[in-house]
N, C-alpha and C positions, 0 to 999 in steps of 0.2 A: 368229268363227267356232268351236264347239266341233269341236274333230275326235275320233275315233273310231280308236283308233291301237292295232296288233294289240299282243296281249298272252300271254302265258303263266300259264297258272294250274293250279293244285295241288290237289286235294280230291283228300280220305278218303270213301269212301263207306259210309253204310249206308246200304241202298235196298229202302223198299219198293213192288217196283214194275214190269211189262211190262207194256205196253198192244200189242194186236196188231194189224196191219197189216194181214192177209193176208188179210184176207177180203169178206164181204156187209154191210155197214154195219150186220149186229146188234149189239147190246148189249156192248160190253167194262166188264168188271166194272174200278176202279179197279186200277194194280199192286198187287201179295200181294209179301209181308215177302220177301227175301231172294233175290228174283231180280234179270233184269241189268236195266240201265238201258235197253240199247237197245230202240228203236221207241216208247218214253214222251214224250211233251208237257205241258209244265204251263203255267199261268198262274198269271200273279202277283197275288198280292194286294197291289194298289197300296193301298189301301185303309189296311191295314196302314203305312202309310210316315210317318205323321203329315205329309204333305202334303197341304194345301189345293187343294184339286178333281182327288187324282190319281187318285180313285176311277173318271174320268171316261178315266184312260191307258189303253189296252193293252199288255201288256208277257210275252212270254211267252219258253218256252226248249223245241228238241226234240231227241234225241237220237235222232239217225237207224243204222239196222243196221248201214249204209257205214261209220259210224267217225268221221263230221261230226257236229256240232253247229251247228243253226243257233236262233239268235230277233230279236226284236225289246228290247231293250234303254227302249221306250217312248216313245224318239225315231228310233234312227237300228237296222239289219238288221245286225248280223253274223253271223258264221258260223264256221268255224273244225274243228279235228281233235279227235276225241279216243280216249283209250286206258284202260278198263279191265282195270286189274291184276290187281285178285281183286275181293274179296263189296264189301271197304270200303276200297279202293281205286283214284283213277281221279284222269289227266292228261290235260291239254288241251292241245294245239301252239296258235302264237299265233293270238288273234281277230283276222279283222280283219273290217268293218261300212264301212257307209256313211257318209257327213260333212256330211248334211243340218246345217242350225242349225233347232232346233224353240226356243220362248217358252212361257213360263207353264211350267203344270204338265208338259208334256211333257220338258221341259228338264231340268224336275229331276229326274224318274221316271231319266229316263235318266240325270242326271248318277249317283245314288245307286247303278242297278244295277252300273252300270261300276265305279265304285271299290269297291260289294262285291263280286261279282266278282274282281276281283283280291287280294281278301282271303280269301277262303273259302276252307278248310282240311278242311271237312269238315261232314257233314249228316247229319240224321235224318229217319227218314220214318214214317209212324204215318196210320193214317183219311183215304188217300189227299191227306194234305199232306208237303209236301216243304219242311224248313226247313234253308236253308243257311246254314251256322256260321263262324265263323272259329275263331284259336285257342285263346282263350279261350272257348269254348264258347257264346257270345253267338250269337244268331240274327242274319242281317244283310238274307236274304231268303223270306219263306215263298211258296213257290208250290203250288197248288190241280190238283188229278190232269185234263187232261183226255183225250177220248175223240177222236180224227181220227173223220171220218165225215160222207157225204152228210145222213143224215138231218135233217132238221126244214127249220123255213124260215129263207128267204135271200131277202135285198133286195139286186137289181143294183145293181152301179157303173160299168159298163160294158161297151160289146157292139163285136165285130169285124162292122161289113156298109160295103155301098159302099168295101171296099179300106181299108177306118180302123178304131183302136178307137178308138167314140165315149162318151162321156160320157152319163148317163140325161139324157134333153130333160128341165130346168127343168117344175116338176110333174106332171109323169108317174112313172110306177109302175112297175118290171118288177121281177117275184117271181118266185121259185120253192121248192116247195116239196119232200123226196125225201120219200118215205110207203117204212116199212120191208118192204113186200107188195109190192117195183117199180112202184108207182107216181107220178110226176111231174105234178104239176098248177102253178098260179099265174095272173099277173096280164100280159099280154102291152103293157101300158100302156092298152088299151081292152079288149079281148075278153082271156078266161078260154083257158086252155089245157089239154089233160092228154093222158096218155099214158103209156107204157112204158118204164122204162128196168133196165139192166142194170149192175151196176158188179163187179169183179173185181180185188182189188188198187188200182192208181190206176187199173185200166181201165174206162173206162165208151163206153157205147151207149145214146143216149136217141130215143127217137121210135118207129113216125112219132106224129107229134104232132096234136091235132084240138083245134080253136079254134071259138068260137062266132062270130056272123056282124053283130057288131052295127056301126050303121056310125060311124064314129069323128070325132069333132069335138076342137076344141081349139087345143092349141099343130101349129106349120108343124112338118110332117116327125115322126108322131107315127104314121101310117102304113106310114114307111117303117123307121123304126124298129121295131113291131112285125114286120114280115116277116122284117126282120133279126136281129132277135134270135130269131125259131122258127127260123130256117134256124142261127143261130151253135149253137142246143144241139145238133139235131136231129145237126149237123157232129163233135161229141165224140165223143173217143177216149181221153181220159185228164184225169182231174184231179190236183190237188195243192192242199193246204190248209195255210194257216200262221196259227196264231191262230186267228183266228173268221172269218179268209179264205177265200174257194176263189177259185182260176181252172179253168175247163174250157182244154182246148187241142182244136184243130183233126187234122185228120192230118199237117197238115204241121207242129206243131209250134207254130202260132200261138195266140196269147191269143186265145180268144173270146168267152167271159165272165169277168167278176170281179164277185163276190159278196159280201158279207159279213152274217154272221147278226145280226139285230138286237136293238141292246145292251139 
């Protein structure tokens, strides 16, 4: 089993960028040259790694405004602290992460990212791309700026109902689309639904929702899943986005719905 061990990194920084997660789901431009790293998120261009099948692997890194860095190396989640000392300097505290064993391209990408991060001393950024460089100026990893936000299409992975977080029933499909005009709609597994939503920062309220009244047939439990999904959406109080994943939390802080952007 590969283990992701704590590590300390020193990066020299010339950054193009600062995203803004202060608001309302409106489109944010890619980070601009000369601004701060805090609040930006980047997706690794895995197709550039020269690893067969790597384009199907997701890897990302996000710099929080709280001084924390989080990410996924393609296999394991990692987190730690960072401090931007000046426009061209950045230091990381120890990075620690999960210790999941992966196989195939995910394992190879994870190993590559883990080793590369330990060797980074500088980076350059332009045109929404972030290049992590070693001491000789060689590009180790290339990331593309991403803009976190609700807007767009999502596929549901799991739903909290009947006091348990449950995976979506096989051969059924749950979706959600958040439009920028404050409307959410989608497929509840049998019926279509729609309604209003509001979001600010990471706060989220959804509903009331209305759904069509088609009789559901098919896999056992579809009716319960549909009712549970709509109730879980209406229980939303905040959301958290990491990479292409989205988690909606209820008032008790429980995961109510987990979703993912279609690749």
